[in-house]
GUDO-763761 format. One record per residue (C-alpha): residue in three letters; x, y, z. Coordinates in steps of 0.1 Angstrom, whole numbers, plus 5000, padded with zeros to 4 digits. Example, Ala and Ser with C-alpha at 12.3 -4.5 7.8 and 13.67 -1.06 7.14 Angstrom:
% residues 2
Ala512349555078;Ser513749895071;
This chain:
% residues 127
Met500050005000;Lys502850245009;Thr504650174976;Leu501350234957;Leu500850564974;Ser504450664967;Ser504150574931;Leu500850764928;Cys502451074944;Ala505451054920;Leu503051034890;Leu501051334901;Leu504151554909;Ala506151454877;Pro504351704854;Ile504851984879;Ala508651904881;Leu508851894843;Phe506952224839;Ala509052404866;Gly512252344847;Glu511052404812;Phe512452754810;Pro515452864830;Asp515153144855;Ile516953474851;Ser518053654882;His516954004891;Asp520454144886;Glu520853964852;Leu517554104841;Lys518454454851;Lys521754434833;Ala520054304801;Ile517454584802;Ala520254844807;Glu522154704778;Lys518954674757;Lys519554304752;Val516254164762;Ala512654144750;Leu510154124779;Ile506853954777;Asp504354054805;Val501753784809;Asn499753954837;Gly496854074815;Ser496154414800;Leu494654574831;Ser497754484852;Phe499954594823;Gln498354934822;Thr498854984860;Gly502554924857;His504954684840;Ile508754634838;Pro510054904814;Gly510054794778;Ala507754494783;Ile505054404758;Asp501554314768;Phe501153954759;Ala497353964762;Ser496954234736;Thr499754124712;Lys499353744710;Ala498353774673;Glu501254014665;Leu503853864689;Ala506253774661;Gly506254144650;Lys506954264685;Leu509954044692;Pro513454084677;Ser514253924643;Asp517253744659;Lys515953404671;Asn518853374695;Ala517853704713;Leu517053684750;Ile513353664756;Val512153684792;Ala508553614802;Tyr507153704836;Cys503853714854;Gly502753814890;Asn505153644914;Glu507053334922;Arg503853124926;Cys502453234892;Ser502852994862;Ala501053214837;Tyr504453324823;Ala504652984805;Ala502053094779;Gly504253384768;Ala507453174770;Lys505952894750;Ala504553134724;Ala508053274719;Gln509552924718;Ala506952824691;Leu508053124670;Gly511552974670;Tyr513253164698;Thr515952964715;Asn516953174745;Val513753204764;Lys513853254802;His511553324831;Tyr511753604856;Ala510353424886;Lys509953724909;Gly507353874885;Ile506054224887;Gln505554194924;Gly509154104930;Trp510254384906;Lys508354644926;Ala509354494960;Ser513054544949;Gly512354914945;Glu512454914907;Asn510555154886;Thr507655054864;Glu506255194832;Lys502655274824;
């Protein structure tokens, strides 16, 4: 019985583990540096209302640009693309990251702190 329960738990948690590691995280400092050097395209997956109230400077609103995403991202498929959502518990970022990946981008990362972590670090937002 104990083995069956362990196996069941492993099966249920496996998709979560796979999902969590699908896109590597970028640290706050690495993201700030990439923004300063203008070497990143940011995808905000928090929805248009949240985007309008404040987003990481330079980010694009995924909710309003899904159809034109290819035109909003750099032509270089090796360019750094970073998707983010609300906070470390939010997994909505994956929709933007997967959309970029489906367009052929190979350097797609996740800013796990999200907009809440960005603001909590004292960073400015753009409206």
